[in-house]
N, C-alpha and C positions, 0 to 999 in steps of 0.2 A: 744367338738371335735375345735379343730382349723381350723379356714378359711386360705386355702392357695390361695395366689393374687399371682397374675402375676408380677414376679419382673420389677419396672418400666424403661424403656426406655430410656437411657442416651444420651445424643443427639453425635454423630459419628464426634469425632476431630477430625480438617480437616486434611488432607496430608499432607505432606511435601511439593507433587510438585501442587495439587490446590491452594496453597497459593504462590508459588512462579509464577502460572499463574494468578493468582487474582492479584496480587502488577503487575506483566507485566501489565496487561489489564489496572489499574488505572492508571498508568506511562505513557502506549501508549497515553492512552484515553485524560488525561492530558497537555502531548506535542502538541499533534496533534490537540489540540485544542485552542493551541497557548499561554498557560494559566504562563509558563515561557517565559519571556522574549530574544530573539534571542541573543547569544553570555553567559549571564547570567551562573554563575556557579549553579553546585548543590550537595548541601550536601548530602552524603548518610544518616548520621544521623538525619539529620532534616527531613529529607524525611519519613524514620523512625520512627521520632516519629508521626510526621504529620500522616500516616497510622497504626499508634500501631501497628507495627512486628517490628523486630530485624533489623540489619542493612543488615544482608547476605541476605535476599532474594529482596532487596533491591538493591542491589551490583549484583546482579546476572540476576535481571531485566534490569538493564544499560547493564551489558555484552550486553542481548541480542539484547537490543534498541540501541547499539553501529551500529550494522548491517545494519540497517534501514538506517544510515545518518543522524538521527535528533539528537542524541547526538554525540561528540568525547572526549574521554581520552587524558590529555596532562600527560605529566611522571610527576611524583611526586606534581600535583596538580588536580588532581581529574577530574573529566566529567562534559563538558559544554553544553550548548544549541547550537546546527547549527546555524551558521546564513543565515540568508536567501537566496538563489541561487539572482543574481545579475542580470538582463538582460542580459546581455555577457554572463554568467554560463548557463542561460536559453536557450539563440538561441545556447551555445555548445554543451549540453546536448540532442536538440532536432535535433542535424547534426550529431550525434554520433545512436542515434535515430535511425534517417532514413536510414545511411546509412546499419547499420544490422539488422533493422524489414523488410526494403522492399525487403533487399536478403533473408530473411527466409523467410517470406512469399512465397515469387516468387519460391521457392522451395520446400515449401508447396505445393504448387499447382500443380506441376509436378506430386505429388504420393498423391494425395489428397484419403482417402476413408471416406465411411458412418461415419465410428466411431468417426474423427477429426468435421464432421459437427457436430455432432451429441453431444458435446462436449463444442464447441464455441458457437451453438446454445444456450446447458443450462445455460453458463453462460450470454449469454445476455436475458434469461427471468430475470435470477436472479438478474442484474441488474435492469430491468423493474421492479421485484414485491420489491426489495429493499427501504426501507427508504433511503432521502436524506438529513437526518439533521434535525434540526441545528445543533449537536453534532458528534463527531466518533460515540460516543454510537451508534448514529442511524444508519450514515451511513458507518459503517463498513463494512457488508453487501454488502454494495454497492464497496466500495474500494479493497475489496477481492476480489470479481467476475469479477473487470475489469481490477485487479493485475494477475488471474489464466486466463484469454482471451488471455491478452498478453502472460504469461507464456507458455502457451499450445501450441499458434502459432508459438514461435521461434524455441521450441523441435521440432515443428513437420516438421522441414526444412529439419532434419535429417543430416545438418553440426554439427557436438560437438564442433567444435572450435568457431563457428559465433553464435552456443545457448549461452557459457560456456560466451565469451567476454558480450552478451546483458546481464546475470544472472551476471556479472560483475560490470553493470551499478544501478541495483537492488537498491541500497544504494541512491545514489541521484534520482532515480525515488521519492523513497519513502520521500524523504526529497521536493523533486521538488511537493511533492503533500500536504504540511503544508499547514495548514490554516493559510492564512494573516492575517484575520481578525476575532479572534473567534466569534462561535454563529450564521458564515455562513449557515455552509453545502457544498454542493456541487451547484454549480450554471449551471452547461453544462450538467445534468444527458439527459436529452431526448436528445441532439444534440450527444453525444457521442455513447447512446445506436443507434441513425438511424447507424452512422457510422459504427459502431461494426459491424451492419444487416449488410451492405453493403457489409466489405469483407468477412464476409459468405455466402451472393449469390455471388460476383466473385470466390472464390471458390467450391461452387458449379458449375458453369461453369466449371471448369479445366481450368482456362485463367490464366498462370502465369503471363502477361503484365497487365491483368488486377486488378489482387488481389494487383500486386505492385501500383498499378496507388489507389486502396482504402486506402491502409495501408496510402502509402502518402498525400492522402488526409486527412485521417485522422490526421495523425501528427503533420502538418500541422496547421489546423485547432487548434489543442491543443497547438500548440505552440502560434499563432494568442491568444487563448482566457487566454492563461497563461499571457501572457506578458500585457495584458491587464491588468488583474487582479492587476497585480502587480505594473501598472500604477496608478490605485484606492487608493491603499494604501495609507493615511494619512505621510506624511512627519515628521520624528520624533520620 
């Protein structure tokens, strides 16, 4: 009598969606870690060969990454790595953030509830628990929690137009976070976490002026640290 054995289990082929996400993650990590020189051209075919995939998921990944400001597309020329923000651009970006985020935070404080405080406190906890480097693969969760904190706080103000104006800066904010020196990771995590916690505490007191001040102090410190980091980058 023949013995019936279980059919061998074949490995599950990756879905198109999971392949696209994997390529996106790989390229985003590569860019965030500073392995592509600012201003350099990106070959879709070359990246596809390096990743062992077809050009299609690479092209789709670059379209997604373009929204972060890390790459830009030039008509008939393809994709290029974004240049680093100059000191003037850093100052201009932070001025815009101050105008929008301080106002949105003050508005949020006028009608804050326990649910908002819980969500923001959770992002602070995630930042505290997350690794901070040396590469983007390690500090990605920290980066996501930091981004969510500002996203939630700006939406909580209740002014759709101000919130959308802040979201319009998102690409430049992501570009602002681009690693100036590969392999360094997040250098100001302890300071940023304490500043976020201070904002949550001010919100808990329901004092718009105090919340606005806490946000202003945080963003001015971010500006100061960013300019110091940029100054420390070797020329050339």
